C-alpha positions as CSV (number, residue, x, y, z in Angstrom):
1,X,47.1,130.1,112.9
2,X,44.9,128.2,110.7
3,X,43.7,124.8,111.1
4,X,44.2,122.4,107.6
5,X,40.9,119.7,106.9
6,X,42.3,116.5,105.2
7,X,39.3,115.1,103.7
8,X,39.7,111.2,103.5
9,X,37.5,109.3,100.9
10,X,36.3,105.7,101.9
11,X,39.0,102.7,100.9
12,X,37.0,100.9,98.5
13,X,39.0,97.4,99.9
14,X,39.2,97.9,103.2
15,X,37.7,94.4,103.1
16,X,40.7,92.6,102.1
17,X,42.8,94.1,105.2
18,X,40.0,92.8,107.5
19,X,40.4,89.4,105.8
20,X,43.4,89.4,106.6
21,X,43.3,90.5,110.8
22,X,40.7,87.6,110.9
23,X,43.0,84.7,109.3
24,X,45.9,85.9,111.5
25,X,43.4,85.6,114.7
26,X,41.9,81.7,113.1
27,X,46.1,80.7,112.8
28,X,47.1,81.5,116.4
29,X,44.0,79.5,117.6
30,X,44.9,76.7,115.9
31,X,48.2,76.9,116.2
32,X,46.9,77.1,120.3
33,X,45.2,74.4,119.4
34,X,47.9,72.3,118.2
35,X,50.4,73.0,121.2
36,X,48.6,74.9,123.6
37,X,51.8,75.4,125.7
38,X,52.9,77.5,123.8
39,X,50.1,79.5,121.8
40,X,47.2,78.9,124.1
41,X,48.1,82.5,125.8
42,X,48.3,84.1,122.8
43,X,44.8,83.2,121.9
44,X,41.9,86.0,121.9
45,X,38.6,86.0,120.6
46,X,38.4,87.6,116.7
47,X,37.1,91.2,116.7
48,X,36.4,90.8,113.2
49,X,33.3,88.6,112.3
50,X,32.8,86.4,109.1
51,X,30.0,89.0,107.1
52,X,32.1,91.7,108.0
53,X,34.6,90.1,105.7
54,X,31.5,89.0,103.2
55,X,33.0,90.2,99.9
56,X,29.4,89.0,97.5
57,X,27.8,93.1,98.6
58,X,31.2,94.3,97.3
59,X,31.1,92.1,94.1
60,X,28.0,92.9,93.3
61,X,28.8,97.1,94.1
62,X,32.0,96.6,92.0
63,X,29.8,95.1,89.4
64,X,27.3,97.7,89.3
65,X,30.2,100.5,89.0
66,X,31.5,98.8,86.5
67,X,28.3,98.7,83.9
68,X,27.7,102.2,85.1
69,X,31.0,103.5,84.0
70,X,31.1,101.1,80.6
71,X,28.0,102.8,80.5
72,X,29.0,106.6,80.5
73,X,32.5,105.8,78.0
74,X,30.7,104.1,75.2
75,X,29.4,106.7,74.2
76,X,32.5,109.2,74.9
77,X,34.7,107.0,72.6
78,X,34.7,108.6,69.5
79,X,35.5,111.7,71.2
80,X,38.5,109.8,72.6
81,X,39.8,108.4,69.7
82,X,39.7,111.8,67.6
83,X,41.4,113.4,71.0
84,X,44.2,110.8,70.6
85,X,44.2,111.5,66.7
86,X,44.6,115.0,67.0
87,X,47.0,114.3,69.8
88,X,49.5,112.6,68.0
89,X,49.2,114.7,64.6
90,X,50.2,117.9,66.7
91,X,53.1,116.0,68.1
92,X,54.3,115.0,65.0
93,X,53.8,118.7,63.6
94,X,56.1,120.1,66.5
95,X,58.8,117.8,66.3
96,X,59.1,117.9,62.6
97,X,58.5,121.8,62.6
98,X,61.3,121.6,65.4
99,X,63.9,119.8,63.2
100,X,63.9,121.8,60.2
101,X,64.3,125.1,62.7
102,X,68.2,125.9,63.8
103,X,68.7,126.6,67.5
104,X,67.7,129.4,68.9
105,X,65.1,130.4,65.9
106,X,61.4,130.4,66.1
107,X,58.7,128.3,64.1
108,X,55.1,128.7,65.2
109,X,52.7,125.2,64.9
110,X,49.0,125.1,65.3
111,X,48.5,129.0,66.8
112,X,51.1,128.3,69.5
113,X,55.0,130.0,69.1
114,X,58.3,127.9,69.8
115,X,62.0,128.8,70.4
116,X,64.0,126.0,69.0
117,X,66.5,124.7,72.0
118,X,69.8,123.1,71.1
119,X,69.8,119.0,71.0
120,X,69.9,117.1,73.8
121,X,71.2,113.9,74.4
122,X,70.4,111.0,72.5
123,X,69.1,113.6,69.7
124,X,66.0,114.7,72.1
125,X,64.5,117.6,70.5
126,X,63.4,120.5,73.1
127,X,61.6,123.8,72.5
128,X,60.4,126.4,74.8
129,X,57.4,128.0,74.4
130,X,57.3,131.9,74.2
131,X,54.6,132.8,76.3
132,X,54.9,130.4,78.8
133,X,59.0,129.9,79.2
134,X,58.2,126.3,79.9
135,X,60.9,124.2,78.0
136,X,59.4,121.2,76.7
137,X,60.6,117.7,75.5
138,X,59.0,117.5,72.0
139,X,60.8,113.6,71.6
140,X,58.7,112.5,74.2
141,X,55.8,113.7,73.7
142,X,55.4,112.8,70.3
143,X,56.3,109.5,71.5
144,X,54.1,109.9,74.1
145,X,51.1,110.6,71.4
146,X,52.0,107.6,68.8
147,X,52.0,105.1,71.9
148,X,49.2,106.2,73.4
149,X,47.2,106.4,70.4
150,X,48.3,102.6,69.2
151,X,47.2,101.4,72.6
152,X,43.6,102.9,72.3
153,X,43.1,101.7,69.0
154,X,44.7,98.4,69.7
155,X,43.1,97.2,72.9
156,X,39.8,99.0,71.5
157,X,39.9,96.4,68.6
158,X,40.9,92.9,70.0
159,X,39.9,93.2,73.8
160,X,43.1,92.0,74.9
161,X,44.7,93.0,77.9
162,X,47.4,94.9,78.4
163,X,49.8,92.8,79.7
164,X,48.6,90.3,76.4
165,X,49.1,93.9,74.1
166,X,52.7,94.2,75.7
167,X,54.0,90.7,74.8
168,X,53.0,90.9,71.3
169,X,56.2,90.3,68.8
170,X,56.7,90.3,65.1
171,X,55.8,86.7,65.3
172,X,52.7,86.4,66.9
173,X,51.0,87.3,62.6
174,X,49.9,84.0,61.3
175,X,48.0,83.6,57.8
176,X,44.8,81.5,57.7
177,X,43.9,79.5,54.7
178,X,40.2,79.1,54.5
179,X,39.3,75.9,53.7
180,X,36.1,76.7,51.6
181,X,37.2,79.1,49.9
182,X,41.1,79.6,49.8
183,X,41.2,83.0,51.0
184,X,44.5,83.8,53.8
185,X,42.8,86.0,56.5
186,X,45.8,87.4,58.9
187,X,45.4,85.8,62.3
188,X,46.7,87.8,65.5
189,X,48.0,85.0,67.9
190,X,47.3,86.1,71.7
191,X,50.3,84.6,74.4
192,X,49.1,82.6,77.4
193,X,48.8,85.4,80.3
194,X,46.1,84.9,82.8
195,X,44.5,81.9,81.9
196,X,47.7,80.1,80.2
197,X,45.6,79.4,76.7
198,X,46.9,81.0,73.9
199,X,43.8,82.3,71.4
200,X,44.3,83.5,67.8
201,X,42.2,86.9,66.6
202,X,40.6,87.9,63.3
203,X,43.1,91.1,62.1
204,X,40.2,93.7,60.8
205,X,41.9,96.1,58.0
206,X,42.0,98.7,61.0
207,X,43.5,97.1,63.2
208,X,46.4,96.3,60.6
209,X,46.7,99.6,59.9
210,X,47.3,100.5,63.4
211,X,49.7,96.9,63.9
212,X,52.0,98.5,60.3
213,X,52.6,101.7,61.9
214,X,54.0,100.8,64.9
215,X,56.2,98.2,63.1
216,X,57.4,100.5,60.9
217,X,57.9,102.6,63.6
218,X,60.0,100.5,65.7
219,X,61.6,99.2,62.5
220,X,63.1,103.0,61.9
221,X,64.5,102.6,58.8
222,X,66.0,98.9,59.5
223,X,65.5,94.9,57.8
224,X,63.9,93.6,61.1
225,X,63.0,94.9,64.4
226,X,65.2,94.9,67.2
227,X,65.5,92.0,70.0
228,X,64.7,92.8,73.2
229,X,64.5,91.2,76.4
230,X,60.8,91.7,78.2
231,X,61.0,91.8,82.6
232,X,57.6,89.8,84.4
233,X,56.6,91.3,87.0
234,X,54.0,88.6,88.1
235,X,56.5,85.4,86.8
236,X,59.9,87.4,88.2
237,X,61.8,86.3,85.2
238,X,63.2,87.7,81.8
239,X,62.1,86.6,78.5
240,X,64.3,85.8,75.4
241,X,65.5,88.6,73.3
242,X,62.1,88.6,70.8
243,X,61.0,91.6,68.8
244,X,58.4,93.2,70.2
245,X,55.8,95.1,68.9
246,X,55.8,97.8,71.6
247,X,59.6,98.8,72.2
248,X,60.7,102.2,72.2
249,X,64.7,104.0,72.3
250,X,65.7,104.9,75.3
251,X,69.0,106.6,75.5
252,X,71.0,104.8,73.4
253,X,69.1,101.0,73.5
254,X,65.9,99.3,72.7
255,X,63.7,98.4,75.1
256,X,59.7,97.1,76.0
257,X,57.1,99.3,77.1
258,X,55.7,98.8,80.6
259,X,52.7,98.6,82.5
260,X,53.7,101.9,84.1
261,X,54.5,103.4,80.9
262,X,51.2,102.7,79.1
263,X,49.1,103.6,82.0
264,X,51.3,107.5,82.6
265,X,50.2,107.9,78.5
266,X,46.4,107.1,78.8
267,X,46.8,109.6,82.2
268,X,48.8,112.3,80.2
269,X,46.1,111.9,77.0
270,X,42.8,111.8,79.3
271,X,43.8,115.2,81.0
272,X,44.3,116.4,76.9
273,X,41.2,115.3,75.7
274,X,39.4,117.1,78.4
275,X,36.3,114.6,78.3
276,X,34.2,115.3,81.4
277,X,31.2,113.3,83.2
278,X,28.5,116.0,85.4
279,X,31.1,118.5,85.4
280,X,34.5,115.9,86.9
281,X,37.0,114.9,84.6
282,X,36.7,111.2,82.6
283,X,40.3,109.2,83.2
284,X,40.9,105.8,80.8
285,X,42.4,102.8,81.7
286,X,43.8,99.9,79.8
287,X,41.3,97.8,80.9
288,X,38.0,99.9,80.0
289,X,39.0,99.1,76.8
290,X,38.3,95.6,77.5
291,X,34.8,95.5,79.2
292,X,33.7,98.5,76.3
293,X,34.7,96.1,73.6
294,X,32.9,92.9,75.1
295,X,29.5,95.0,76.1
296,X,29.7,96.5,71.7
297,X,30.4,93.0,70.5
298,X,27.1,91.5,72.6
299,X,25.3,94.4,71.4
300,X,26.1,94.1,67.6
301,X,24.9,90.4,68.0
302,X,28.1,89.0,69.1
303,X,27.3,85.6,70.5
304,X,28.4,85.1,74.2
305,X,30.5,82.2,73.8
306,X,32.3,83.5,71.0
307,X,32.5,86.7,72.9
308,X,34.5,84.6,75.8
309,X,36.3,82.4,73.1
310,X,38.1,85.8,71.6
311,X,38.4,87.5,74.8
312,X,40.1,83.9,76.8
313,X,37.5,83.7,79.5
314,X,37.6,80.1,80.7
315,X,33.6,80.5,82.0
316,X,30.7,82.1,80.3
317,X,30.4,84.1,83.5
318,X,33.4,85.8,83.0
319,X,32.3,87.2,80.0
320,X,28.9,88.2,81.0
321,X,30.4,90.1,83.8
322,X,32.4,92.1,81.8
323,X,28.9,93.1,79.5
324,X,27.0,96.5,81.0
325,X,23.1,95.1,79.6
326,X,21.5,98.6,78.9
327,X,17.9,99.1,79.6
328,X,17.0,99.7,76.1
329,X,18.8,96.3,75.1
330,X,16.1,94.2,77.2
331,X,12.8,96.1,75.6
332,X,14.4,95.8,71.9
333,X,15.7,91.9,72.6
334,X,12.5,90.9,74.4
335,X,10.5,92.3,71.9
336,X,12.4,91.1,69.1
337,X,11.6,87.7,70.4
338,X,7.7,88.7,70.8
339,X,7.7,89.0,67.0
340,X,10.1,86.2,66.1
341,X,7.9,83.8,68.2
342,X,4.4,85.0,66.8
343,X,5.8,84.8,63.0
344,X,6.9,81.2,63.9
345,X,3.4,80.0,65.4
346,X,0.4,79.1,63.0
347,X,-1.3,82.2,61.6
348,X,-4.5,80.4,63.0
349,X,-4.0,80.8,65.9
350,X,-4.3,85.3,65.3
351,X,-7.5,84.8,63.2
352,X,-10.6,87.0,64.5
353,X,-13.2,84.7,66.9
354,X,-16.4,83.9,65.9
355,X,-19.6,84.9,68.1
356,X,-20.0,80.7,68.9
357,X,-16.9,80.5,69.9
358,X,-16.7,83.6,72.5
359,X,-19.9,82.4,73.6
360,X,-19.0,78.5,74.0
361,X,-15.6,79.6,75.9
362,X,-17.4,81.8,78.7
363,X,-19.8,78.7,79.1
364,X,-17.4,77.0,79.6
365,X,-16.4,78.6,82.8
366,X,-19.5,77.9,83.9
367,X,-18.6,74.4,84.4
368,X,-15.8,75.5,86.9
369,X,-18.0,75.1,90.3
370,X,-17.8,72.1,92.5
371,X,-18.8,71.1,95.4
372,X,-14.9,70.7,96.8
373,X,-13.6,74.2,95.4
374,X,-13.1,74.7,91.6
375,X,-11.7,73.2,88.6
376,X,-8.2,73.9,87.3
377,X,-8.1,72.6,84.3
378,X,-7.4,73.9,80.8
379,X,-10.0,75.2,78.8
380,X,-11.5,72.3,75.6
381,X,-9.0,70.3,77.8
382,X,-11.4,66.6,79.0
383,X,-11.2,65.8,82.5
384,X,-8.4,63.2,83.0
385,X,-9.7,61.9,86.0
386,X,-13.6,61.2,85.0
387,X,-14.8,63.7,87.9
388,X,-13.1,62.1,90.7
389,X,-12.1,65.5,91.4
390,X,-10.4,64.4,95.1
391,X,-8.3,62.5,93.4
392,X,-7.6,65.4,90.5
393,X,-4.8,67.4,91.4
394,X,-6.4,70.7,89.2
395,X,-8.6,70.5,91.8
396,X,-8.6,74.4,93.8
397,X,-9.7,73.5,97.1
398,X,-11.8,76.1,99.3
399,X,-10.7,76.2,102.9
400,X,-14.8,76.8,102.9
401,X,-15.0,73.2,102.3
402,X,-13.3,71.5,104.8
403,X,-16.1,69.6,106.6
404,X,-17.6,68.3,103.2
405,X,-14.1,66.6,102.8
406,X,-13.9,65.3,106.4
407,X,-17.3,63.9,105.9
408,X,-15.8,62.2,102.7
409,X,-12.4,61.0,104.0
410,X,-14.8,59.6,107.3
411,X,-16.4,57.3,104.6
412,X,-13.9,56.1,102.5
413,X,-11.8,54.7,106.3
414,X,-15.8,53.1,106.2
415,X,-15.9,51.4,102.9
416,X,-12.1,50.7,102.9
417,X,-13.1,48.6,105.9
418,X,-15.9,47.1,104.3
419,X,-13.5,46.1,101.0
420,X,-11.6,44.9,103.6
421,X,-14.2,42.4,104.7
422,X,-15.4,41.5,101.9
423,X,-11.6,40.9,100.2
424,X,-12.4,43.5,97.1
425,X,-8.9,44.1,97.0
426,X,-9.1,46.1,93.7
427,X,-11.6,48.0,95.4
428,X,-8.9,48.6,98.7
429,X,-6.7,49.8,96.5
430,X,-8.5,52.5,94.4
431,X,-10.1,53.5,98.2
432,X,-6.2,54.2,99.3
433,X,-5.6,56.4,96.8
434,X,-8.8,57.8,97.1
435,X,-8.3,58.3,100.7
436,X,-4.5,59.7,100.4
437,X,-5.8,62.9,97.5
438,X,-8.3,63.7,100.2
439,X,-5.6,63.7,103.4
440,X,-3.5,65.9,100.8
441,X,-6.0,68.2,100.1
442,X,-7.5,68.2,104.2
443,X,-3.5,69.7,104.7
444,X,-3.9,72.4,101.7
445,X,-7.3,73.5,103.3
446,X,-5.9,73.9,106.7
447,X,-3.0,75.3,105.4
448,X,-5.1,77.9,103.3
449,X,-7.0,78.3,106.4
450,X,-4.1,79.2,108.5
451,X,-2.1,81.8,106.1
452,X,-3.4,85.0,107.4
453,X,-4.2,87.7,104.9
454,X,-1.7,89.4,103.1
455,X,-4.2,92.9,103.0
456,X,-5.4,94.8,100.0
457,X,-1.3,96.7,99.9
458,X,0.4,92.7,98.9
459,X,-2.1,91.7,97.1
460,X,-2.9,93.3,93.3
461,X,-6.1,91.8,92.5
462,X,-7.3,93.7,95.3
463,X,-6.8,96.9,93.6
464,X,-7.0,95.9,90.1
465,X,-10.4,97.9,88.6
466,X,-13.7,96.0,88.4
467,X,-13.6,93.4,86.1
468,X,-9.7,92.3,85.6
469,X,-9.8,89.5,87.6
470,X,-11.8,87.7,85.8
471,X,-11.0,88.3,82.5
472,X,-7.1,87.4,83.4
473,X,-8.7,84.2,85.9
474,X,-9.9,83.7,81.8
475,X,-7.1,84.3,79.9
476,X,-4.9,82.0,82.5
477,X,-7.6,79.4,82.2
478,X,-8.0,79.6,78.0
479,X,-4.9,78.2,77.1
480,X,-5.0,74.4,75.3
481,X,-6.4,74.9,72.0
482,X,-6.3,77.3,68.9
483,X,-9.7,79.0,70.3
484,X,-7.7,79.2,73.6
485,X,-4.8,81.1,72.3
486,X,-6.8,83.6,69.8
487,X,-8.8,83.9,72.9
488,X,-6.0,85.1,74.9
489,X,-4.9,87.5,72.5
490,X,-8.3,89.1,71.8
491,X,-8.9,89.5,75.6
492,X,-5.1,91.3,76.2
493,X,-4.8,93.6,73.2
494,X,-8.7,94.6,74.5
495,X,-9.3,94.6,78.0
496,X,-5.9,93.4,80.0
497,X,-3.4,95.0,78.0
498,X,-3.6,98.5,80.3
499,X,-3.1,96.9,83.8
500,X,-1.1,94.0,83.3
501,X,2.0,95.6,82.3
502,X,2.4,95.6,86.4
503,X,0.8,91.9,86.9
504,X,3.0,89.4,88.5
505,X,1.1,86.5,87.1
506,X,2.0,87.7,83.9
507,X,4.6,85.3,82.9
508,X,2.3,82.6,82.7
509,X,0.0,84.1,80.1
510,X,-0.3,82.6,76.7
511,X,1.9,79.7,78.2
512,X,-0.4,76.3,77.1
513,X,1.3,74.0,79.7
514,X,-0.9,72.4,82.0
515,X,1.7,73.1,84.8
516,X,1.7,76.5,84.1
517,X,-2.0,77.2,84.0
518,X,-2.4,75.5,87.6
519,X,0.2,77.6,89.2
520,X,-1.7,81.1,88.3
521,X,-4.5,79.8,89.0
522,X,-4.0,78.8,92.6
523,X,-2.3,82.3,93.2
524,X,-5.7,83.9,91.8
525,X,-8.3,81.7,93.9
526,X,-6.0,82.2,96.9
């Protein structure tokens, strides 16, 4: 007796089931609180914790999987287009040859030999493969091939949802006249669906060719498209008879295409296309083309807010959730931003430094050291507090100078008492301001002295090559003037670039704002 091993894959949406169970327990607890006599004996602690129902991590995982799927499918889209085009062409050739062949006779199409069967119900064409003996419905294959091609083309050109595509009618075409040139532009009106907001899409020449082929097929030689009613599975209502574009002849009546039929056609197309990723067959779904459309549009330079309007998203975050950002896109866009910023800045900032400017810049840092620590003001910036370092917020205090600052604070207390005794009200206000600043710096010293050392594994400048820390300090303090910008550029290009690519403080380099210089300088001095 042999045992059969059944392998089950992990359930992706198991958290939704946990939410239902937890809600059931919470409902009983609420009923027990409202009516203890009836429900108290049923109340019990919920075995599912709230953390087990959290969806933030699962949503991040879903976003990662969708992005990876989009990155995989986008380069393979041309292969799919070729596959659906060939599938449609071969299906048309088979049914054309079969219709021209009498029943019982054989015909050859694309290297395959068939034997024509007698016509079935509703004039469907059947043929039998001579090599395998399998009976094939050529009418169904031709319909599936055409609608697979039409679905892929419409979805990839518009980025609309599958329900929006199936609701397109002959009345969805609108002629819009440009107010500037008077040119008539064809527009496609998308009916309200998920967000209950209709929108207009520009019809490109490629999309117009596809829609023309659809209309020509559905009309079948008649003057107008057949009027059919569609059932909305979400609203559970029937629509009035309208000329839907996506409809087909089923038996003796015309019926609109359904979501299940479109998905079945794409599944068959995926199998016949034989597109594999890492040895596994790739299955294409209708919503994949929406993500591909958004990603390709944003990569091509379309602003995200315009893409949001085209896709019918109410929030910009929803559109960015569809876009799969590539690493090379981030690098290229950042390099383009740097190049554009350099062209907009004054050219004198990129001139070569003189020997006098360089010597003056180096000598400037000899004046940084003060009694209580280090001055952190910008290069070539005057002292705004007239050397009153206790009050200055740019003073980087040294914990070793805590006794000196405590002595200054005690002296300020004596001076404050003297000023109050003498009635010097202006002096009282000035001393109180200085005392508040001194107390704040004492607190900073105590906090810094209490902080444990992070060690060489956590502080990057402890393992930096010799001389890089001093160079980075010069760069961070060298902001605030044209000469400072030139000095920063020279230091970065000649010395710091090989190492600062991994430096967490590199984001502050080159900024001329005093706030950025203070924050980076305080990190280094710590």
